[in-house]
ZATISE-829585 format. One line per 3 residues: number of its first residue (from 1); their letters; for each residue x, y, z of C-alpha. Coordinates in steps of 0.001 Angstrom, whole numbers. Example, Ala and Ser with C-alpha at 12.3 -4.5 7.8 and 13.67 -1.06 7.14 Angstrom:
BEGIN
1> AS> 12300/-4500/7800  13670/-1060/7140
//
This chain:
BEGIN
1> MSV> 114199/32965/189556  115375/36647/187730  114792/38226/191025
4> LTC> 118377/37589/192925  119779/39077/196142  122984/40609/196392
7> EIL> 123741/37829/199042  123871/35015/196382  127096/37650/194822
10> NSR> 129162/37387/197792  131104/34654/197487  130692/33783/201433
13> HVR> 127240/32987/200932  127244/30694/197520  126094/27306/198773
16> PFH> 127375/24299/197284  126025/23454/194023  125651/20786/191675
19> VEP> 124489/20165/187443  125258/17918/185163  126953/19194/181669
22> RNI> 123762/19463/179893  122914/22579/178310  123187/26040/178852
25> VDD> 120285/28306/178045  121603/31829/176816  119912/33895/174459
28> DPQ> 121910/32114/171991  121046/28495/170594  121643/26178/173243
31> ERV> 125115/25170/173890  127389/22296/175906  128939/23598/178986
34> SAE> 132381/24173/178649  135210/21795/180059  136443/24780/182439
37> AAI> 132296/25145/183755  132003/21523/184377  135743/20982/186218
40> LNS> 134563/23734/188268  130904/22226/189416  133318/19172/189707
43> RVH> 135083/21028/192399  132016/22600/194267  130392/19395/193906
46> YYG> 133292/17472/196029  132938/19832/198556  129516/19496/198915
49> RLT> 130006/16200/199919  132693/17213/202323  130299/20207/203746
52> GSS> 127126/19504/206141  124237/21106/206992  125525/22416/209621
55> DRL> 129252/22517/209569  131000/25611/207560  134822/24459/208426
58> LSP> 134779/22612/204830  132718/25637/203013  134194/26023/199014
61> PDH> 136992/28476/199410  136831/31359/197419  139099/30698/194538
64> VIP> 136549/27447/193679  133316/30018/193977  132736/31045/190154
67> RPE> 133032/34981/189900  129690/36656/189570  129533/36917/185741
70> EIY> 129916/33040/185721  127026/32362/188072  124559/30626/186796
73> IYS> 120637/29216/188253  120308/25607/187711  117274/23743/187229
76> PLG> 115975/20504/188365  116023/18889/184699  119952/19849/184806
79> TAF> 119315/23434/182328  121687/26517/183455  120365/30352/183159
82> KVA> 122874/32875/183189  122176/35186/186017  120850/38113/184097
85> GSD> 120810/40726/187085  124821/40932/187957  126855/43823/187289
88> HAS> 128215/42678/184506  125153/42841/182518  123032/45192/184038
91> KNP> 124853/48314/183160  123514/50851/181181  124838/54078/178851
94> SIV> 124077/57109/180519  121797/58131/177880  119486/54982/179050
97> TIF> 120106/56056/182611  119239/59613/181450  116163/58578/179880
100> AIW> 115054/56257/182558  114685/58823/184752  112682/61202/182671
103> NTM> 110410/58160/182185  110299/57436/185695  109699/61385/186454
106> MGT> 106915/62338/183694  104016/61139/185208  100170/62680/185990
109> SIL> 101618/65791/187106  101961/66671/183903  98478/67413/183365
112> SIP> 98249/69837/185675  101540/71642/184784  98927/74676/183008
115> WGI> 96701/74409/185612  99533/75522/188183  100566/78065/185874
118> KQA> 97584/79048/185584  96794/79732/189220  100371/81350/189650
121> GFT> 100042/83668/186857  101643/83078/183653  105341/84994/184398
124> LGV> 105312/83970/188499  104299/80498/186763  107388/80164/184486
127> VIL> 109789/81341/187387  108695/79597/189802  108750/76213/187487
130> IFT> 112367/76515/186610  113531/77579/190443  111822/74929/191750
133> GLL> 112714/72298/189367  116868/73749/190233  116039/73234/193890
136> MLY> 114423/70114/193389  117593/69279/191531  120467/69812/194493
139> CCY> 117534/67319/196830  118381/64947/194542  121919/65938/194283
142> IVL> 122269/65632/198037  119913/62117/198510  122745/60955/195465
145> KSP> 125518/61206/197042  124463/60672/201044  125221/56613/200837
148> KAI> 128729/57701/200234  129316/60095/202903  128894/57416/205233
151> SCV> 132603/56241/206092  133499/52572/207490  130536/51428/206348
154> DTS> 129920/48965/203105  127076/51661/201367  126909/50056/198028
157> NWE> 123392/48014/198744  122120/50740/200835  118730/53065/199697
160> FPD> 117971/56131/201200  115510/55084/204015  118808/52715/205180
163> VCR> 120801/55890/205225  117753/57560/207347  118319/55048/209546
166> HYF> 121864/55707/210101  121614/58655/211237  118121/59013/212875
169> GKF> 117345/55374/214047  114286/53802/213759  112447/57441/213970
172> GQW> 114330/58474/210386  113307/54431/209381  109890/54537/209806
175> SSL> 109405/58143/208737  111058/57763/205442  108620/54789/204809
178> VFS> 105601/56953/205724  106473/59408/203724  107128/57263/200949
181> MVS> 103541/55602/201684  102428/58960/200991  103511/59935/198569
184> LIG> 102863/56313/196416  99306/55963/198130  98847/59476/196997
187> AMV> 99416/58807/193096  97168/55670/193362  94611/57880/194486
190> VYW> 94974/60457/191591  95290/57627/189542  91775/56245/190075
193> VLM> 90166/59808/189928  92013/60190/186201  91098/56413/185414
196> SNF> 87568/57397/186220  88130/60175/184660  89127/58627/181401
199> LYN> 86528/56014/181548  83667/57899/181448  85048/60196/178598
202> TGQ> 85703/57133/176352  82101/55570/177031  80728/58873/176172
205> FIY> 82968/59587/173091  81781/55651/171658  77801/56088/173336
208> KEE> 77751/59976/171090  79614/58215/168278  77132/55480/168030
211> ELS> 74065/57946/168327  75634/60513/165365  76081/56683/163515
214> VNG> 72437/56181/164158  70704/59335/163774  73362/60046/160509
217> NAL> 74990/63352/161480  78142/63631/160434  81235/63736/163182
220> LVC> 82499/67027/164319  85258/68298/161723  87003/70466/164308
223> SPV> 87543/69792/167592  85938/72375/170226  87540/73894/173351
226> ICP> 85169/74264/175803  85037/75735/179687  83290/72789/181742
229> YPN> 83137/75499/184624  82429/78339/183398  81810/80236/186533
232> TDP> 84905/79946/188175  84972/83668/189086  81360/84874/190028
235> GRN> 82296/88807/189132  81670/87883/185562  78918/86400/183392
238> DTM> 79771/83658/180374  78046/84436/177708  79439/81992/175268
241> NVL> 81702/78707/176723  83025/76770/174293  84722/77852/170734
244> YLG> 84278/75672/168085  86804/75797/165189  84519/74179/162432
247> SSG> 81541/72662/161532  79507/71165/164219  77017/68379/163805
250> NDT> 73968/68567/166335  74284/67092/169575  71417/64153/170252
253> SDG> 72012/63071/173737  69419/62974/175268  70884/62461/178596
256> NSF> 68471/59758/180353  69002/55908/180946  72863/56389/179899
259> EHY> 73713/59067/181875  72444/57435/185221  74539/54873/184704
262> WSK> 77542/56174/183301  78347/58957/186074  81998/60086/185915
265> TNT> 80974/59968/190212  78863/57872/190903  79026/54809/188824
268> VPL> 81916/54474/186984  84715/54509/190056  82630/51746/191370
271> YLI> 82786/49789/187625  86619/50266/188095  86616/48361/191814
274> TLL> 85823/45130/189858  89129/45032/187203  91684/46460/189453
277> LPL> 91191/44866/193020  91721/41031/191635  94775/43276/190160
280> LCF> 96275/44339/193246  96226/41104/194886  98359/39109/192433
283> RSA> 101486/38110/194197  103832/39113/191291  103621/42316/189601
286> SFF> 106408/41201/186666  103699/40968/184219  102461/44758/184370
289> ARF> 106236/45840/184689  106127/44760/180624  103864/47419/179943
292> TFL> 105838/50522/181463  106841/51632/178076  103432/53350/177498
295> GTI> 104158/55986/179580  106817/57033/177524  104629/56161/174550
298> SVV> 101495/58051/176150  103838/61570/177016  105503/61630/173771
301> YLI> 101625/61843/172328  100246/64562/174978  103382/66369/173211
304> VLV> 102188/65936/170134  98866/66875/171060  99693/70022/172543
307> TFK> 102153/71104/169527  98998/70308/166951  96456/72434/168882
310> AVR> 98545/75439/169879  99208/75462/166235  95379/75500/165264
313> LGF> 94826/77781/168267  97564/80371/168007  98782/82124/171102
316> HLE> 96782/84287/173239  98379/86164/175506  98192/89736/177454
319> FHW> 99966/90801/180204  98023/92555/182935  100763/92435/185702
322> FDS> 98679/92795/188590  95268/92728/188143  92495/90653/185946
325> TQF> 91213/91847/183680  87957/89852/181923  89610/87026/179975
328> YVP> 93369/86937/181220  94526/86392/185042  97457/89059/186406
331> EFR> 100776/87324/186216  101587/87305/189793  98965/85698/192127
334> LLF> 99079/84730/195373  97531/81259/194868  100920/80243/193676
337> PQL> 101713/77762/196427  99093/75487/194276  101596/75138/191802
340> TGV> 104772/74585/194218  102763/71911/196078  101990/70006/192133
343> LTL> 105892/70913/191080  106908/69231/194201  105717/65785/193152
346> AFF> 106729/66015/189295  110129/66964/189919  109738/63931/192866
349> IHN> 112056/61085/192151  114038/61186/195597  113268/57851/196806
352> CII> 114685/56042/193586  117310/57694/192597  119924/55716/194008
355> TLM> 118376/52478/192878  118046/54161/188919  121696/55731/189598
358> KSN> 123743/52139/190476  122554/50712/186895  124737/53897/185104
361> RHQ> 127764/52450/183550  130165/55125/184420  129131/56307/187631
364> ENN> 131636/59229/187637  128916/60825/185210  126154/60191/187384
367> VRD> 125591/64079/188944  126169/64793/185131  123177/62770/183952
370> LSV> 121308/63379/186524  121187/66968/186124  120677/66437/182053
373> AYL> 117929/64342/183178  116322/67116/185333  116576/69522/182477
376> LVG> 114904/67191/180017  112030/66892/182638  111933/70673/183136
379> MTY> 111515/71970/179502  108408/69100/178941  106721/70711/181774
382> LYV> 107712/73798/180644  106646/73044/177104  103270/71746/177827
385> GVL> 102870/74048/180841  103195/77347/178392  102285/75807/175403
388> IFA> 98677/75205/176379  98170/77944/178569  99098/80322/175445
391> SFP> 97120/79167/173203  93758/78676/175503  91312/80909/173327
394> SPP> 90651/84152/175302  88615/85568/174317  85969/83909/174133
397> LFK> 87335/81699/176892  88996/83250/180490  91524/81423/181595
400> DCI> 91076/80631/184519  88716/77997/182759  92128/75237/182437
403> EPN> 91248/72866/184131  93307/71030/186774  93895/68179/184057
406> FLD> 94163/69980/180757  92113/67338/178601  89257/68289/180682
409> NFP> 89043/71676/178344  88643/68937/175253  85326/67575/174907
412> TSD> 84473/63826/174481  83706/64238/170952  87669/65362/170052
415> VMV> 88764/62322/168424  92809/63161/169115  91883/63664/172756
418> FVA> 90185/60265/173070  92619/58208/171649  95257/60599/174655
421> RTF> 92587/59707/177257  92728/55564/175672  96270/55645/175743
424> LLF> 96843/57176/179541  93524/54595/180412  95587/51447/179426
427> QMI> 98612/53202/181017  97042/53840/184311  95976/50027/184475
430> TVY> 99106/48439/183974  100874/51008/186284  98310/51033/189352
433> PLL> 99159/47404/190212  102742/48315/190444  102277/51113/192909
436> GYL> 100276/48750/194400  102777/45904/194651  105213/48576/196062
439> VRV> 102877/49889/198517  102110/46251/199313  106062/45251/199818
442> QIM> 107231/48411/201403  104563/48009/204746  104222/44435/204759
445> GQI> 107927/43567/204973  108423/46171/207794  105288/45035/209356
448> FGN> 105074/41646/209388  108290/40535/207318  106654/39368/204797
451> NYP> 105926/40498/201464  102233/38729/200959  101745/37131/204599
454> SFF> 98728/36280/203369  95592/36925/200985  93309/38444/203751
457> HVL> 95926/40734/204539  96442/41936/201045  92781/42004/200151
460> TLN> 92347/44281/203222  95556/46600/202492  93878/46276/199064
463> ILI> 90061/47075/199876  91866/50226/202009  93553/51666/198584
466> VGA> 91361/51628/196508  88259/52837/198678  90221/55757/199295
469> GVL> 90165/56003/195518  86773/55919/194610  85758/57833/197526
472> MAK> 88232/60853/196253  86746/59793/192736  83232/60660/194181
475> FYP> 83870/63644/196207  86367/65373/195267  87686/64390/191974
478> NIG> 90841/67200/191928  93847/66125/190654  94975/69343/191089
481> SII> 94679/69921/194897  95220/65909/195449  98505/66117/193755
484> RFS> 99882/69123/195792  99293/68345/198783  100496/64774/198779
487> GAT> 103508/66133/196877  103565/69232/199586  103461/66055/202687
490> CGL> 105568/63752/201071  108286/66612/199447  108691/67899/203309
493> ALV> 110629/65051/204608  112102/62964/201120  113012/66175/199512
496> FVF> 113552/68915/202222  114070/67703/206023  115641/64465/205858
499> PTL> 118313/65013/202619  119460/68450/203936  119796/67207/207813
502> VHM> 121504/64270/206640  123569/66485/204478  124432/68930/207165
505> ISL> 124703/66049/209770  127398/64707/207530  129736/67832/206730
508> RRQ> 129685/68501/210987  131266/65023/211233  133793/65481/209075
511> GRL> 134551/69433/210400  133219/70883/207059  129910/72414/208115
514> SLP> 130173/76172/207919  127924/79181/208649  126895/80022/205141
517> SAL> 125643/76584/204521  124282/75932/207628  122064/78644/206696
520> FHS> 121224/78265/203822  120203/74702/204139  118102/75477/207047
523> FLI> 116313/77540/205098  115143/74833/202872  113776/73245/205203
526> LLG> 111666/76046/206329  110705/76231/202338  109479/72688/202669
529> VAN> 107456/73702/205532  105696/77190/204445  105325/74812/201304
532> LIA> 103274/72680/202963  101582/74967/205387  100890/77411/202323
535> QFF> 98611/74197/201298  96150/74745/203823  95116/78040/202676
538> L> 94835/78326/199504
//
């Protein structure tokens, strides 16, 4: 009842209705139907008696149909609910729109930004992050204005796949769908790997704390920084891969039966199936949508955590421009395309930016608000990435120890990191069914014309998605590589190719396509192709 299609607000599609003059339910206490509303109801009811089921000649004229803000949804009991999705009620101020974009764009990629900066080198990584953010902003701006460039057609309810269908036919529509699925399913695979990681570490924390309490040992006073895989550089020999900032207790973990049944790659990814597979089969994801605010809380807590750790550790930086040392990576590394792949997904919001901007109260400020949102996102990524990289203790640890999920550089005994993992775990459990719902709606809607054709169809699709997540969590739990491959793939189509081609075709039809513009936008396409190809050679 809260979901209303745009056709309902079109006066030619509103059907005659009848309601007894009882109560109108709103946010305020119940009140009687006004005399004006009762007269309006009587008029429409009168036309309803004249109009047959197949005769549209006697349909109510436009002046009888209520305005959008006066439309109610009527229950059989005679109670009327005001439409909550009308233009009047759904418009948001610019500040709300900006933070909605920020909250939507902030995702699991933030955990891989420090690793990406390490792969590119500190100086080159910062430059690439700023440059990629500006590039993604420009392409997003093209997507935002693309429906308005189409003349003689009502594009008020169009999304970018509709624009692609207008310019490229069925090929554009299905191609945009396929690459949108790549981004969504890639995100779901990353979520499964991270949920397995967070659940495993949460169980480890509880088990070790229970062990410490049984054996009478004290908790760790200060949290260590660790290098989980110290042999990342075959040419060096690490003699110390854990840095303790304070006193520590003895690790009494025997690692026998518990480790056998609580394995990060062998058992925990399978345990998640019993919880998440049933949730994916829900017809509606509205229940999980209520917990989207947890994403904002998680990001804010991560920023606080990073700030606290940086203050405790201090900065450890040395600038070696082209050659690595025992503890530091060079400032410019040939692995930089791995960062560009991660950033393509980190700044990706192009497939839903038109929808987000429709709710902006002042449409003339869309470009400004989009730019401010990208600025906030870029500053957040820079803040987390730079602080984690700069404060990573070198020596005694090597900078190459920074993990694709920087939380893995803190042990399970770290209480603050345990809280962060718990927050993120619960947030991902609520967001994962939402992503699955989006995948189901787009795939089932396009193939069968029905978002829920049958329980068997939905279950089969969900098993395939969950299976992909389990396999990746077991055999290749590297979220950095998963993010960069999915980001470069979906970014090639939905960030670089389709937006730039649509822009050039639109300018050509208007007679405004110049040679510099054509060369610049063709160069953007080449960048997208190079970004994808480079992922396979690194």
